[in-house]
C-alpha positions in Angstrom: 46.0 39.8 171.0 42.8 41.3 169.8 41.6 41.2 166.2 40.3 44.2 164.3 37.8 42.4 162.1 35.7 39.2 162.1 35.4 37.8 158.7 31.7 38.4 158.2 32.2 42.1 159.0 34.9 42.5 156.4 33.7 40.5 153.4 31.3 43.1 152.0 34.2 45.5 151.5 36.1 43.3 149.1 33.1 42.1 147.2 33.5 45.5 145.5 36.5 44.1 143.6 36.8 40.4 144.4 34.4 37.4 144.2 34.2 34.8 146.9 35.9 32.2 144.8 38.8 34.5 144.0 42.0 33.2 145.7 43.2 36.7 146.2 40.0 37.6 148.0 40.3 34.7 150.4 44.0 35.6 151.0 43.1 39.2 151.8 40.3 38.3 154.2 42.5 35.8 156.1 45.3 38.4 156.2 42.9 41.0 157.7 41.4 38.7 160.3 44.9 37.8 161.6 45.8 41.4 161.9 46.6 43.0 165.2 45.5 46.4 166.4 49.0 47.6 166.1 49.2 46.8 162.4 46.5 49.0 161.0 48.7 50.3 158.2 49.0 46.9 156.6 45.6 46.5 155.0 45.9 50.0 153.6 49.3 49.2 152.1 47.9 46.0 150.7 45.1 47.8 149.0 47.5 50.4 147.6 49.7 47.6 146.2 46.8 46.1 144.2 46.2 46.9 140.6 42.9 48.5 141.2 41.3 51.7 139.8 41.8 54.7 142.1 38.0 54.9 142.6 37.9 51.3 143.9 40.8 52.0 146.2 39.0 55.1 147.6 35.9 53.1 148.2 37.8 50.3 149.9 39.7 52.6 152.1 36.6 54.4 153.2 34.9 51.1 154.0 38.0 50.0 155.9 37.9 53.2 157.9 34.2 52.6 158.8 34.8 49.0 159.8 37.8 50.0 161.9 35.9 52.7 163.8 32.9 50.4 164.4 35.1 47.6 165.7 37.7 49.4 167.7 35.9 52.6 168.6 37.7 56.0 169.0 40.2 54.9 171.6 42.9 54.1 169.1 44.6 57.0 167.2 42.9 57.7 163.8 45.7 59.7 162.3 47.5 57.0 160.3 44.4 55.7 158.6 43.0 59.2 157.9 46.3 60.3 156.4 46.4 57.3 154.0 42.8 57.8 153.1 43.1 61.5 152.4 46.2 61.0 150.3 44.6 58.4 148.1 41.4 60.5 147.8 43.4 63.6 146.7 45.3 61.6 144.1 42.1 60.2 142.9 40.2 63.5 142.3 43.3 65.0 140.7 43.0 62.2 138.1 39.3 62.1 137.9 37.4 64.8 139.7 34.1 62.9 139.5 35.5 60.0 141.5 34.7 61.9 144.7 31.1 60.8 144.3 32.5 58.0 146.4 34.1 60.3 149.0 32.4 62.2 151.8 35.3 64.3 153.2 34.8 68.1 152.7 38.5 68.9 152.0 38.4 66.2 149.2 35.3 67.8 147.7 37.0 71.2 147.8 39.9 69.7 145.9 37.5 68.2 143.4 35.7 71.5 142.6 39.1 73.1 142.2 39.9 70.6 139.5 36.4 70.9 137.9 33.8 73.3 139.2 31.0 71.3 137.7 31.9 68.4 140.0 29.9 70.4 142.6 26.8 68.7 141.1 27.8 65.6 143.0 28.7 67.1 146.4 26.0 66.0 148.8 27.0 68.1 151.8 27.8 71.5 150.2 29.4 74.2 152.4 29.6 77.9 151.5 33.4 77.5 151.2 33.1 74.7 148.6 30.4 76.5 146.7 32.4 79.8 146.6 35.5 77.9 145.3 33.4 76.3 142.6 31.9 79.5 141.3 35.3 81.2 141.4 36.6 78.4 139.1 33.5 78.6 136.9 30.6 80.9 137.6 28.1 78.6 135.8 28.6 76.0 138.5 26.1 78.2 140.4 23.4 76.1 138.9 24.4 73.2 141.2 24.5 75.2 144.4 21.7 73.9 146.6 21.7 76.7 149.1 22.4 80.0 147.3 23.5 82.8 149.5 24.0 86.4 148.5 27.8 86.1 148.7 27.9 83.0 146.5 25.6 84.6 143.9 27.6 87.9 143.9 30.8 86.0 143.4 29.3 84.1 140.5 28.0 87.2 138.6 31.2 89.0 139.2 33.0 86.2 137.5 30.5 85.9 134.7 27.5 88.1 134.5 25.5 85.6 132.6 25.5 83.3 135.7 22.6 85.5 136.7 20.4 83.1 134.8 21.0 80.5 137.5 20.3 82.8 140.5 17.1 81.5 142.1 16.3 84.6 144.2 17.4 87.7 142.3 17.8 90.9 144.2 18.2 94.3 142.7 21.7 94.5 144.0 22.6 91.2 142.3 21.1 92.3 139.0 22.8 95.7 139.0 26.1 94.0 139.6 25.5 91.7 136.7 24.6 94.4 134.2 27.6 96.4 135.3 29.7 93.4 134.4 27.9 92.8 131.1 24.9 94.8 130.0 23.5 92.0 128.0 22.8 90.0 131.2 19.7 92.2 131.3 18.0 89.5 129.3 18.2 87.2 132.4 16.8 89.8 134.9 13.4 88.5 136.0 12.1 91.7 137.7 13.4 94.6 135.7 13.4 98.0 137.5 14.0 101.3 135.8 17.4 101.6 137.6 18.5 98.2 136.3 17.5 99.0 132.8 19.1 102.4 132.8 22.4 100.9 134.1 22.3 98.4 131.2 21.6 100.9 128.4 24.2 103.2 129.8 26.7 100.5 129.2 25.3 99.3 125.8 22.5 101.1 124.1 21.6 98.0 122.1 20.4 96.2 125.3 17.2 98.3 124.9 16.1 95.3 123.0 15.8 93.4 126.3 13.9 96.0 128.2 10.4 94.7 128.9 8.8 98.0 129.9 10.4 100.9 128.1 10.2 104.5 129.2 11.3 107.7 127.4 14.2 108.1 129.8 15.4 104.6 129.1 15.0 105.0 125.4 16.8 108.4 125.2 19.6 107.1 127.4 20.1 104.1 125.1 20.1 106.2 122.0 22.6 108.7 123.6 24.9 105.7 124.1 24.4 104.0 120.7 22.7 105.9 117.9 21.3 102.7 116.2 19.5 101.7 119.5 16.6 103.7 118.2 15.7 100.7 116.1 14.6 98.9 119.3 12.3 101.6 120.6 8.7 100.2 120.8 6.8 103.0 122.5 5.7 106.5 121.4 8.3 109.1 122.4 9.0 112.7 121.8 10.3 112.8 118.2 11.9 116.2 118.6 14.0 115.0 121.5 15.0 111.9 119.6 15.9 113.9 116.6 18.1 116.2 118.7 19.9 113.2 120.2 20.5 111.7 116.8 21.8 115.0 115.5 24.3 115.2 118.3 25.8 111.9 117.1 26.4 113.4 113.7 28.3 116.4 115.0 
């Protein structure tokens, strides 16, 4: 009957946890080399039975999977080994979401960012689905999105307007959405337009303090919203108009 592994192919895997002079290591290698194709579940069960950290188990199972596919090819059903590997990986990231640095499967990465959005920093092959899930959990994980799309950025600023500070390519639409959610996010707008500034001061007059290029319209709109916003006016304006607006607040 055919063997799955030759000893030289398999030793590297167990050097993760066992040394060459470790009896348990030698026993495991002998066990694997004697294994028949029909007994692929046995090495996985053996790994699971060992008192190893879940991270080590994940790494070992992944190496086992690679070695198995290299040796046997894709003629033998993969379902059993994939099922075991996925279950172990899922249990691992639920205990320690950063463990998935050792895992490459997309669905495991998705589970990891559900547990902790900032784990996105360690996802090498990011998909839009994974990134959207991360920013839904915590908008500030946007800083770790490699390929920022409009949808991902919009989702982030809808969750937390201050996530705008991590948007690499700000559009007027994104900035407007952010200041509608929280007017003080105006401080993170790189290219302020009059429309963006007006939207901000309509929400909170005090955000006039963050307007880089003030106009009379922006200033008067701010003071109409909050009387004390006049303290942040830094341009010459029509004093009569300002006085009238201030008087209306006192009525």
